[in-house]
C-alpha positions as CSV (number, residue, x, y, z in Angstrom):
1,X,3.0,59.3,-57.5
2,X,6.4,60.4,-59.0
3,X,6.8,61.9,-62.3
4,X,10.1,61.0,-62.5
5,X,11.6,58.7,-65.0
6,X,12.2,55.1,-64.2
7,X,15.4,53.2,-64.8
8,X,13.5,50.7,-66.8
9,X,10.1,51.5,-68.9
10,X,9.3,47.8,-68.0
11,X,10.7,45.0,-65.0
12,X,9.3,41.6,-65.6
13,X,9.5,39.2,-62.6
14,X,9.1,35.8,-63.5
15,X,8.6,33.0,-61.0
16,X,11.0,30.4,-60.6
17,X,10.0,29.3,-57.3
18,X,10.7,25.2,-56.9
19,X,9.0,22.9,-54.3
20,X,8.8,19.1,-53.6
21,X,6.6,17.4,-56.5
22,X,4.4,16.4,-53.5
23,X,3.7,19.8,-52.1
24,X,0.1,20.5,-52.4
25,X,0.3,24.0,-54.1
26,X,2.9,22.8,-56.4
27,X,5.1,25.5,-58.0
28,X,5.9,27.4,-61.2
29,X,9.3,26.0,-62.0
30,X,7.6,22.4,-62.3
31,X,5.6,23.8,-64.8
32,X,8.5,24.8,-67.1
33,X,8.8,28.3,-65.9
34,X,12.7,28.4,-66.0
35,X,12.8,27.2,-69.9
36,X,10.5,29.8,-70.6
37,X,11.8,32.4,-68.7
38,X,15.6,31.8,-70.2
39,X,13.4,32.1,-73.6
40,X,11.9,35.5,-72.5
41,X,15.4,36.8,-71.8
42,X,16.7,35.9,-75.2
43,X,13.9,37.3,-77.3
44,X,13.6,40.4,-75.4
45,X,17.0,41.1,-76.2
46,X,16.5,40.1,-80.0
47,X,13.7,42.5,-80.1
48,X,15.8,45.3,-79.0
49,X,13.9,45.9,-75.6
50,X,16.9,47.9,-73.8
51,X,14.6,49.5,-71.3
52,X,13.3,45.9,-70.3
53,X,14.6,44.1,-67.4
54,X,13.1,40.1,-66.9
55,X,14.3,38.8,-63.9
56,X,13.7,35.6,-61.5
57,X,11.6,36.1,-58.9
58,X,11.0,33.8,-56.0
59,X,7.8,32.7,-55.0
60,X,4.8,35.2,-56.1
61,X,2.2,33.3,-54.2
62,X,0.0,32.4,-57.2
63,X,1.5,28.8,-57.2
64,X,-1.8,27.1,-58.2
65,X,-2.0,29.2,-61.5
66,X,1.6,29.1,-62.4
67,X,3.8,29.7,-64.0
68,X,3.1,33.2,-63.5
69,X,4.6,36.6,-63.8
70,X,4.3,40.2,-63.1
71,X,5.1,43.4,-65.3
72,X,5.6,46.8,-63.6
73,X,5.2,49.5,-63.4
74,X,1.5,48.3,-64.6
75,X,1.5,45.5,-62.3
76,X,0.1,43.2,-64.8
77,X,0.0,39.6,-64.2
78,X,0.1,36.8,-66.6
79,X,-0.1,33.0,-66.5
80,X,1.6,31.2,-69.8
81,X,2.3,27.7,-70.6
82,X,4.5,28.0,-73.9
83,X,6.9,29.7,-76.1
84,X,3.9,31.2,-78.0
85,X,2.5,32.9,-75.0
86,X,5.7,34.3,-74.3
87,X,5.9,35.5,-77.6
88,X,2.4,37.1,-77.2
89,X,3.4,39.1,-74.0
90,X,6.5,40.4,-75.5
91,X,5.1,41.5,-79.0
92,X,1.8,42.8,-77.5
93,X,2.5,44.0,-73.9
94,X,6.0,44.9,-73.9
95,X,6.2,46.1,-77.6
96,X,2.4,47.1,-78.4
97,X,1.7,48.2,-74.6
98,X,-1.3,46.2,-74.8
99,X,-2.5,44.0,-72.1
100,X,-2.9,40.5,-73.5
101,X,-6.4,39.6,-71.8
102,X,-6.7,36.1,-72.8
103,X,-3.4,35.1,-70.2
104,X,-3.8,38.2,-68.0
105,X,-4.4,37.0,-64.4
106,X,-7.4,39.2,-62.4
107,X,-6.5,40.2,-58.7
108,X,-9.0,37.7,-57.4
109,X,-7.4,34.8,-59.2
């Protein structure tokens, strides 16, 4: 593992995948992912998180659990549904450095 500094302290990938409404796995976008990602981007700037990048991602392959995001460098996966969930992830994880257990996805999910 490298010890060099990262360009970002945190890099957040937010699934925005969109599938037809009839698709058996569903998709994050149909569950409000775009609206919530847009909110997250604005709120991260308001909180002054300049070393944090909020990015759109294609399918993260956890469609049934969506909407989902993953935060690096830790590799912490979250499922979220509301603006309050986004605020909790921003404040607790990205500002406070603590994993939000109630929203965290385990590797076996």
